[in-house]
C-alpha positions as CSV (number, residue, x, y, z in Angstrom):
1,M,0.0,0.0,-0.1
2,P,1.4,3.5,-0.8
3,R,1.9,6.1,1.8
4,A,-1.1,8.0,3.2
5,L,-2.3,11.0,1.2
6,W,-4.0,12.6,4.2
7,K,-4.5,12.2,7.9
8,G,-7.4,13.6,9.9
9,A,-10.7,12.3,11.2
10,I,-14.2,11.4,10.2
11,A,-16.7,13.4,12.2
12,F,-20.5,12.7,12.6
13,G,-22.2,14.4,15.4
14,L,-19.8,14.6,18.3
15,V,-18.0,11.4,17.2
16,H,-14.6,11.5,15.8
17,V,-12.8,8.6,13.9
18,P,-9.1,9.2,13.5
19,V,-8.2,7.9,9.9
20,E,-5.7,7.9,7.1
21,L,-6.6,8.3,3.5
22,Y,-5.1,6.0,0.9
23,P,-5.5,5.8,-2.9
24,A,-7.7,2.8,-3.8
25,E,-7.1,3.2,-7.6
26,E,-4.2,1.7,-9.4
27,R,-4.4,2.6,-13.0
28,K,-2.7,0.3,-15.5
29,G,-1.2,2.5,-18.2
30,F,1.9,3.2,-20.2
31,S,4.7,5.7,-19.7
32,F,5.5,7.0,-23.2
33,S,8.3,9.4,-24.2
34,M,7.6,12.2,-26.6
35,L,9.8,11.9,-29.6
36,D,10.9,14.2,-32.5
37,K,9.6,12.3,-35.6
38,R,12.4,13.6,-37.7
39,D,15.2,11.8,-35.8
40,F,13.2,10.0,-33.0
41,S,15.2,11.9,-30.3
42,P,13.5,12.5,-27.0
43,V,11.7,15.8,-26.5
44,G,12.2,17.5,-23.2
45,F,10.1,19.9,-21.2
46,R,11.4,22.5,-18.9
47,R,10.2,25.2,-16.5
48,Y,11.7,28.5,-17.2
49,S,11.3,32.1,-16.1
50,K,9.4,34.2,-18.6
51,K,11.4,37.1,-17.4
52,S,14.9,35.8,-17.6
53,G,14.5,32.8,-19.9
54,K,16.4,30.6,-17.3
55,E,15.3,27.3,-16.0
56,V,13.7,27.3,-12.6
57,P,14.4,24.4,-10.1
58,W,11.3,22.8,-8.6
59,N,12.4,24.0,-5.1
60,D,12.0,27.6,-6.3
61,V,8.5,27.1,-7.7
62,V,5.7,28.5,-5.7
63,K,1.9,29.0,-6.3
64,G,0.7,32.5,-7.1
65,Y,-2.8,34.0,-7.7
66,E,-2.9,36.9,-10.2
67,Y,-5.2,39.4,-8.6
68,E,-4.3,42.2,-11.0
69,K,-2.5,42.0,-14.4
70,G,1.1,41.0,-13.6
71,Q,0.5,41.2,-9.8
72,Y,0.5,38.0,-7.8
73,V,-0.1,37.0,-4.3
74,V,1.9,33.9,-3.2
75,L,0.1,30.9,-1.4
76,S,1.8,28.1,0.4
77,D,0.2,24.9,1.6
78,E,-0.2,26.6,5.1
79,D,-2.3,29.3,3.5
80,F,-4.6,26.7,2.1
81,R,-4.8,25.0,5.5
82,R,-5.6,28.2,7.3
83,A,-8.4,29.1,4.7
84,D,-10.5,26.4,6.3
85,A,-8.5,24.7,9.1
86,T,-11.4,22.3,10.1
87,A,-12.2,21.1,6.5
88,A,-8.4,20.5,6.0
89,K,-8.4,18.0,8.8
90,T,-11.9,16.7,9.1
91,I,-14.1,14.5,6.8
92,D,-17.3,16.2,8.1
93,I,-20.4,13.9,7.5
94,E,-23.3,16.2,7.2
95,T,-26.0,13.7,6.4
96,F,-26.6,10.0,5.8
97,V,-28.6,8.8,2.8
98,P,-29.6,5.4,1.2
99,A,-26.7,3.8,-0.6
100,S,-28.6,3.7,-3.8
101,A,-29.6,7.4,-3.7
102,I,-26.6,8.9,-5.3
103,P,-26.8,8.8,-9.2
104,P,-23.9,7.3,-11.1
105,P,-22.7,10.6,-12.8
106,Y,-21.7,12.0,-9.3
107,Y,-19.1,9.3,-8.6
108,E,-15.5,10.4,-9.1
109,T,-12.4,8.7,-7.4
110,P,-12.3,5.9,-4.7
111,Y,-10.0,6.0,-1.6
112,Y,-9.5,3.6,1.3
113,L,-9.9,5.0,5.0
114,A,-7.8,3.2,7.6
115,P,-8.1,3.8,11.4
116,L,-5.3,5.4,13.1
117,K,-4.0,3.8,16.3
118,G,-6.7,4.1,19.0
119,G,-9.4,4.6,16.6
120,E,-10.1,1.0,15.6
121,K,-13.3,0.6,17.8
122,V,-15.1,3.7,16.6
123,Y,-14.1,3.0,13.1
124,A,-15.7,-0.5,13.3
125,L,-18.8,1.1,14.9
126,L,-19.3,3.5,12.0
127,R,-18.6,0.7,9.5
128,E,-21.0,-1.8,11.0
129,T,-23.8,0.8,11.6
130,L,-23.6,1.8,7.9
131,K,-23.9,-1.8,6.9
132,A,-26.9,-2.3,9.3
133,T,-28.8,0.7,8.0
134,G,-27.9,0.5,4.4
135,R,-26.8,4.1,4.3
136,V,-23.7,6.0,3.4
137,G,-22.4,9.2,4.9
138,V,-22.2,12.4,2.7
139,A,-19.4,14.6,3.6
140,Q,-17.1,17.5,2.7
141,F,-13.4,17.8,3.2
142,V,-10.3,19.4,1.7
143,L,-7.7,17.2,0.0
144,R,-4.5,19.2,-0.9
145,T,-5.9,22.4,-2.2
146,T,-9.3,21.4,-3.3
147,K,-12.7,21.0,-1.3
148,H,-14.5,17.8,-2.2
149,L,-17.9,16.4,-1.7
150,A,-17.6,12.8,-0.7
151,M,-19.4,9.6,0.3
152,V,-18.2,7.3,3.0
153,A,-19.4,3.7,2.6
154,P,-18.5,0.3,4.1
155,A,-17.0,-2.3,1.7
156,G,-16.3,-5.5,3.7
157,K,-13.7,-4.7,6.4
158,V,-12.8,-1.2,4.9
159,L,-14.5,2.1,4.8
160,V,-14.3,3.6,1.3
161,L,-14.3,7.3,0.6
162,N,-15.5,8.2,-3.0
163,T,-15.2,11.7,-3.8
164,L,-18.3,13.0,-5.7
165,R,-19.0,15.8,-8.2
166,Y,-20.8,18.8,-7.0
167,Q,-24.1,19.4,-8.9
168,D,-22.8,22.4,-10.8
169,E,-19.9,20.4,-12.1
170,L,-22.3,18.1,-14.1
171,R,-23.5,19.4,-17.4
172,N,-27.2,19.5,-18.1
173,L,-28.8,17.3,-20.8
174,S,-30.1,20.1,-23.0
175,G,-27.8,19.4,-25.9
176,L,-28.4,15.7,-26.1
177,D,-31.0,14.2,-28.4
178,L,-32.6,11.5,-26.2
179,P,-35.6,9.3,-26.6
180,A,-38.8,10.5,-24.8
181,D,-39.0,9.3,-21.1
182,G,-41.2,6.4,-20.6
183,A,-41.8,3.2,-22.6
184,K,-45.0,4.3,-24.3
185,A,-43.6,7.8,-25.3
186,A,-40.4,6.1,-26.6
187,G,-42.5,3.9,-28.9
188,L,-41.6,0.6,-27.2
189,T,-44.2,-2.3,-27.3
190,A,-45.1,-4.6,-24.5
191,R,-43.5,-7.5,-26.4
192,E,-40.2,-5.7,-26.9
193,L,-40.1,-4.9,-23.2
194,D,-41.0,-8.4,-22.1
195,L,-38.2,-9.8,-24.5
196,A,-35.7,-7.3,-23.3
197,K,-36.4,-8.2,-19.7
198,K,-36.0,-11.9,-20.5
199,L,-32.6,-11.2,-22.2
200,I,-31.4,-9.2,-19.2
201,D,-32.5,-12.0,-16.9
202,D,-30.8,-14.5,-19.1
203,L,-27.5,-12.7,-18.9
204,A,-27.8,-11.9,-15.2
205,A,-25.1,-13.1,-12.8
206,D,-23.5,-12.2,-9.5
207,W,-20.9,-9.4,-9.5
208,K,-17.5,-11.0,-9.8
209,P,-15.0,-8.3,-10.6
210,A,-12.2,-10.8,-11.1
211,E,-13.9,-12.0,-14.3
212,F,-13.2,-8.8,-16.0
213,R,-9.8,-7.6,-17.1
214,D,-8.3,-4.7,-18.9
215,T,-6.9,-6.6,-22.0
216,Y,-6.1,-3.4,-23.9
217,H,-2.8,-3.0,-22.1
218,E,-1.9,-6.6,-23.1
219,D,-3.0,-5.8,-26.7
220,V,-0.9,-2.7,-27.0
221,M,2.2,-4.6,-25.5
222,K,1.5,-7.4,-28.2
223,R,1.5,-4.7,-30.9
224,I,4.8,-3.2,-29.5
225,R,6.5,-6.7,-29.5
226,E,5.3,-7.2,-33.1
227,K,6.8,-4.0,-34.4
228,I,10.1,-4.8,-32.6
229,K,10.1,-8.3,-34.1
230,R,9.4,-7.0,-37.6
231,G,12.1,-4.2,-37.3
232,Q,9.4,-1.4,-37.5
233,T,10.5,0.4,-34.4
234,H,10.6,3.7,-36.4
235,E,7.7,3.2,-38.7
236,I,4.8,5.5,-38.2
237,T,1.6,3.3,-38.8
238,A,-0.9,5.1,-41.0
239,P,-4.5,4.9,-40.1
240,E,-6.7,2.4,-42.0
241,T,-9.5,3.7,-44.2
242,E,-12.9,3.5,-42.5
243,H,-16.0,2.8,-44.5
244,A,-19.1,4.6,-43.4
245,P,-22.2,2.5,-43.1
246,A,-24.6,2.7,-46.1
247,R,-27.2,5.4,-45.8
248,G,-30.9,4.4,-45.7
249,A,-30.3,0.9,-44.4
250,E,-33.3,-1.3,-43.6
251,V,-34.6,-1.1,-40.0
252,I,-34.4,-4.5,-38.3
253,D,-37.4,-5.8,-36.3
254,L,-36.3,-5.1,-32.7
255,A,-38.5,-7.8,-31.2
256,A,-37.2,-10.4,-33.7
257,L,-33.6,-9.4,-32.8
258,L,-34.3,-9.8,-29.0
259,Q,-36.0,-13.2,-29.7
260,K,-32.9,-14.3,-31.7
261,S,-30.7,-13.1,-28.9
262,L,-32.6,-15.2,-26.3
263,G,-32.2,-18.3,-28.6
264,R,-28.4,-18.1,-28.5
265,D,-26.6,-20.3,-26.0
266,G,-24.5,-19.0,-23.2
267,G,-27.0,-17.7,-20.5
268,A,-26.9,-21.0,-18.6
269,A,-23.1,-21.1,-18.8
270,R,-22.9,-17.7,-17.3
271,K,-25.1,-18.5,-14.3
272,A,-23.1,-21.8,-13.9
273,G,-19.8,-19.8,-13.9
274,G,-18.8,-20.9,-17.4
275,K,-16.9,-19.0,-20.1
276,A,-19.5,-18.6,-22.8
277,A,-20.9,-15.4,-21.3
278,R,-18.4,-12.8,-22.5
279,P,-18.5,-13.8,-26.3
280,R,-22.3,-13.8,-26.0
281,A,-22.4,-10.4,-24.4
282,A,-20.1,-9.1,-26.9
283,A,-22.3,-10.4,-29.7
284,T,-25.4,-8.9,-28.1
285,K,-23.7,-5.6,-27.8
286,R,-22.7,-5.7,-31.6
287,A,-26.2,-6.6,-32.7
288,A,-27.8,-3.9,-30.6
289,A,-25.3,-1.3,-31.9
290,K,-26.3,-2.3,-35.5
291,V,-29.9,-1.7,-34.7
292,V,-29.1,1.7,-33.3
293,R,-27.1,2.7,-36.4
294,R,-29.8,1.5,-38.7
295,R,-32.5,3.3,-36.9
296,K,-30.5,6.6,-37.2
297,V,-29.9,6.3,-40.9
298,A,-33.4,5.2,-41.8
């Protein structure tokens, strides 16, 4: 586990739980170097003074807020702490809501909360009470130099803090062309709904995160090894020509497509823990995407 990002306390009512905050996310990515395509030499970046043109060491870099053109006030970490000393050290739970009450667009980044020495019992009290009530805590706190809305929830033995977006950080839906709300208004028939529900039931299973892997990282590494093996390390691969789908394609009967999807094997294997589920789900997604495209161009 990496070092703690933050130390403080969870507060609800007069109860304080001393905790440390750890990153729960470990992104699998690549570290690429920027190259000059003319000779493939590395491209560097430097911090320099716009006044002298000389490079500035990290130790001499400070944060400044421009309050007038060319005039700055310098702020240190202590200034940010003093701006709201309580929020900088406390995850202040303001309310408790049902776990299902927070819509998916609000979720941002997960963190683990671990008790500090002496806080184990009150940590367990909060965790077990949240489990028993089916609720999560909604809090605000400051991490580094930013105030966050957050949710505190139990996940097995650990309390998880998930930062949330504030409502004004979410864009409204006015620019999206969406189907009308409600089955009847969207033009769906009772048969289509019934078949879709059956298909979802057929593909339903328990949540098993270990069954899902980010294979894109492996695919890119395979592509890198292929280019090395073929001696194409300095070859810039040109994009393939994409063929647009034909305009005015025939609209497929949605009910017939759903019925056909139900007839494919694999649902039973998924429920039994077999391996047929993923290809089937992928095929269903591709078929559904075709229907959407054909409806758009019709």
